[in-house]
C-alpha positions in Angstrom: 76.9 107.2 105.5 79.6 109.2 107.2 81.0 107.5 110.3 80.2 109.0 113.7 83.1 110.4 115.7 83.4 109.9 119.4 83.8 112.8 121.8 87.5 112.0 122.5 88.3 111.8 118.8 86.6 115.1 118.2 88.4 116.7 121.1 91.7 115.2 119.7 91.1 116.7 116.3 89.9 120.2 117.3 92.0 121.1 120.4 95.1 123.1 119.5 96.3 122.7 123.0 96.8 119.0 122.7 100.4 118.2 121.8 100.4 115.3 119.3 102.6 112.3 120.3 105.4 111.1 118.1 103.2 108.2 117.0 100.4 110.5 116.0 102.7 112.8 114.0 104.3 109.8 112.3 100.9 108.3 111.4 99.6 111.7 110.1 102.6 112.0 107.9 102.4 108.5 106.5 98.7 108.7 105.9 99.5 111.4 103.3 102.3 109.3 101.9 100.7 105.9 101.2 99.2 105.5 97.7 95.9 104.1 99.1 93.9 104.0 95.8 96.7 102.1 94.0 97.2 99.6 96.7 93.4 99.0 97.1 93.1 98.4 93.4 95.4 95.4 93.5 94.1 94.0 96.8 90.3 94.5 96.3 89.7 91.6 93.9 91.0 89.1 96.6 89.6 90.9 99.6 85.9 90.3 98.7 86.4 86.6 99.4 87.9 87.0 102.9 85.6 85.3 105.5 84.1 87.5 108.2 82.3 85.0 110.5 78.5 84.5 111.0 76.6 87.7 110.9 79.7 89.9 110.9 79.9 92.6 108.2 83.2 93.0 106.4 85.3 96.0 107.3 86.2 98.4 104.5 89.4 97.4 102.7 91.1 100.7 103.6 90.5 100.1 107.3 92.1 96.6 107.2 95.0 97.8 105.0 95.7 100.7 107.4 95.8 98.2 110.3 98.1 95.9 108.4 100.5 98.7 107.7 100.6 99.7 111.3 101.4 96.1 112.3 104.6 96.4 110.2 105.6 99.9 111.3 105.3 98.9 115.0 106.1 95.1 114.6 102.9 94.0 116.4 101.3 90.5 116.5 97.6 90.1 115.7 96.6 90.2 119.4 98.9 93.2 120.1 97.4 95.0 117.2 93.9 94.5 118.5 95.0 95.8 121.9 96.7 98.8 120.4 93.6 99.7 118.5 91.6 99.7 121.7 94.1 101.8 123.5 95.6 104.2 120.9 93.4 107.0 119.6 96.1 107.9 117.0 96.0 104.4 115.6 92.2 104.3 115.5 92.2 107.6 113.7 94.7 106.4 111.2 92.6 103.2 110.5 89.4 105.3 110.2 87.8 103.8 113.3 85.9 105.6 116.0 82.3 106.0 117.2 79.7 103.3 118.0 79.4 102.2 114.4 83.1 101.3 114.1 84.1 98.6 116.6 87.6 97.4 116.6 88.5 94.4 114.4 89.4 91.4 116.6 92.7 89.5 116.2 91.0 86.8 114.0 89.9 89.5 111.5 93.3 90.9 111.4 94.8 87.4 111.0 92.4 86.6 108.1 93.5 89.8 106.2 97.1 88.9 106.6 96.5 85.3 105.4 94.7 86.7 102.4 97.7 88.7 101.4 100.0 85.7 101.9 97.8 83.4 99.9 97.8 85.6 96.8 101.5 86.7 97.2 100.2 90.3 97.3 103.1 91.8 99.4 105.5 91.6 96.5 102.9 93.2 94.2 102.6 96.0 96.8 106.4 96.6 96.6 106.1 96.8 92.8 103.2 99.3 93.0 105.0 101.4 95.5 108.1 101.6 93.3 106.0 102.6 90.3 104.4 105.3 92.5 107.8 106.6 93.6 109.0 106.8 90.1 105.9 108.8 89.2 106.7 111.1 92.1 110.1 111.9 90.7 112.4 109.5 92.6 115.3 109.0 90.2 116.3 105.6 89.0 120.0 105.1 88.1 121.8 102.4 86.2 123.5 101.0 89.2 122.7 98.8 92.3 124.1 98.2 95.7 123.5 94.8 97.2 123.7 93.5 100.8 122.2 90.9 103.1 121.3 90.8 106.8 120.5 88.0 109.2 117.1 87.9 111.0 117.1 85.6 114.0 114.5 82.9 114.4 113.5 81.2 117.7 116.0 78.4 118.3 114.1 76.9 121.3 112.6 73.4 121.0 110.1 74.1 123.8 107.0 74.0 121.6 104.4 71.5 120.4 106.6 69.8 117.8 109.7 70.0 120.1 111.7 71.1 117.1 113.1 74.2 115.5 111.8 75.6 112.2 113.1 73.2 109.6 113.4 76.0 107.0 115.7 78.1 109.1 119.4 77.3 109.5 122.5 78.3 111.4 125.4 80.3 110.1 128.6 81.7 111.5 129.5 85.4 111.3 132.8 86.2 112.9 132.8 84.2 116.1 129.0 84.3 116.6 126.6 81.6 115.4 123.1 82.8 114.3 120.0 80.7 113.6 117.4 82.1 111.3 117.0 83.5 107.9 118.7 86.0 105.6 117.2 89.0 103.9 119.0 89.9 100.6 118.2 93.3 99.1 119.2 95.3 96.0 118.8 99.0 96.1 119.3 101.8 93.5 122.8 103.1 93.8 121.7 106.8 93.6 118.4 107.0 95.5 118.7 104.0 97.8 115.2 102.7 96.7 114.8 99.0 97.3 114.0 97.3 94.0 114.8 93.6 94.6 114.3 91.4 97.7 114.8 87.7 98.5 114.6 85.7 101.7 116.6 82.5 102.3 117.8 80.4 105.1 120.7 82.0 107.0 123.3 79.6 105.6 122.8 80.6 102.0 125.9 82.6 100.9 125.4 86.2 100.0 127.1 85.7 96.6 124.5 83.0 95.6 121.7 85.7 95.5 123.6 88.6 94.0 122.5 88.0 90.5 118.8 88.1 91.6 119.4 91.4 93.3 121.0 93.1 90.2 118.7 94.5 87.5 119.2 93.3 83.9 120.0 96.9 82.7 122.4 97.8 85.6 125.7 99.1 84.3 127.4 98.6 87.7 126.8 97.0 91.0 128.5 97.2 94.4 128.7 94.9 97.3 130.9 94.0 100.3 133.6 91.4 100.4 131.0 88.6 100.7 130.5 89.0 97.0 134.1 88.4 95.9 134.3 86.3 92.8 130.9 87.3 91.4 132.5 88.4 88.1 133.3 84.8 87.3 129.8 83.4 88.0 127.4 86.2 87.1 124.9 86.1 84.2 125.1 89.9 84.1 128.2 89.9 81.8 127.8 93.6 80.9 127.6 94.8 84.5 130.7 96.2 86.1 131.1 95.0 89.7 132.7 97.1 92.5 133.3 94.6 95.3 135.0 95.7 98.5 138.3 94.2 99.7 138.4 92.1 102.8 139.3 94.1 105.9 142.3 91.9 106.6 143.8 92.9 103.3 142.7 96.5 103.2 144.7 97.3 106.4 147.9 96.7 104.3 147.0 99.7 102.0 146.1 102.2 104.7 146.7 105.8 103.4 147.1 104.7 99.8 144.9 105.4 96.8 143.6 101.8 97.1 142.4 102.7 100.7 140.7 105.8 99.3 139.0 103.7 96.7 137.7 101.3 99.3 136.3 104.2 101.3 134.4 105.4 98.3 133.0 101.9 97.8 131.8 101.9 101.5 130.1 105.2 100.9 128.1 103.7 98.0 127.2 100.7 100.0 125.9 102.8 102.9 122.6 103.3 101.0 121.6 99.6 101.3 123.0 99.4 104.9 120.6 102.3 105.8 117.7 100.2 104.6 118.6 97.5 107.2 119.0 100.1 109.9 115.4 101.3 109.2 114.2 97.7 109.2 115.8 96.7 112.5 115.8 100.0 114.4 112.9 102.0 113.1 110.5 99.1 112.4 112.0 97.0 115.3 112.2 93.9 113.1 115.0 91.8 114.5 113.4 88.4 114.9 111.2 86.3 112.5 107.6 86.2 113.7 106.3 83.3 111.7 107.4 79.7 110.8 108.6 79.0 107.3 110.3 81.2 104.8 107.3 82.0 102.6 105.3 83.7 105.4 108.3 85.6 106.6 109.2 86.6 103.0 105.7 88.1 102.5 106.3 90.1 105.6 109.6 91.3 104.4 108.2 92.4 101.0 105.6 94.5 102.7 108.2 96.0 105.1 110.5 96.9 102.1 107.6 98.6 100.4 107.0 100.6 103.6 110.7 101.4 104.0 110.6 102.9 100.5 107.6 105.0 101.4 109.3 106.1 104.6 112.6 107.0 103.0 110.9 109.1 100.3 108.0 110.5 102.3 109.4 114.1 102.0 109.6 113.8 98.2 106.0 112.4 98.0 104.6 115.1 100.3 106.4 117.9 98.4 104.8 116.6 95.1 101.4 116.6 96.8 
């Protein structure tokens, strides 16, 4: 049975005089970008077992998936997501809600859906599905990778029930600043910038320790900043040529030389992976870990990386459609 639309939603759809908000325009664009059928195919076998509560019918998978994606785009907690669905017509429309037969899922329902994804490690599967979809849409895959890492802070306060910090998070020093939290390691295609590999560790894990996991087995070359110096001696990718940047303190001695020009070229290549972290932190507003423990936060990161890929290549997808 077709869902019944409310008056406000009908007015929103039909009136040309209403100027759509940035949120509405973004969600309209992304709705055409997400490979809904492919994602539902891998999630559906696990979703049928999600508890709904006494006498409560289960929401359609696409509704809950749409809500989960919006949580990541706007960095919302479960209660915040419920509140936004009650207040934002654009979000309700994106989720397929509206009318008396489509009440808003409460925060517990939203929480249960997230826990289901975490339990079955589905976020990493979603990243793989998205990358296969992008390749089918014509996003080129090269024989090179760029690798980088960024720190995501975690709450350092001990004013909580356990009176302790998250034991899986650790401190690290960058420059003169000390950070407590975790580190996101990412490998992206050197030509397109598409994220293909992700790992989440405590913040005190050195970048170089994770580089091998971020480089694909068939990569002919890989690039990274000075934090990866010495990788040639410890990598298992013996056929891969590494282009690692020089430390700034040494580079200043070669200003204006061909070595300086080479280092600038390396920086241009690395910019693709740095752009990924800009989207994560500035576009998706993800600067602080929301959950306790690395596994839960890693699941969130995998999903965010899948959505970053869709966001970066949305124009390519829409042109193909």
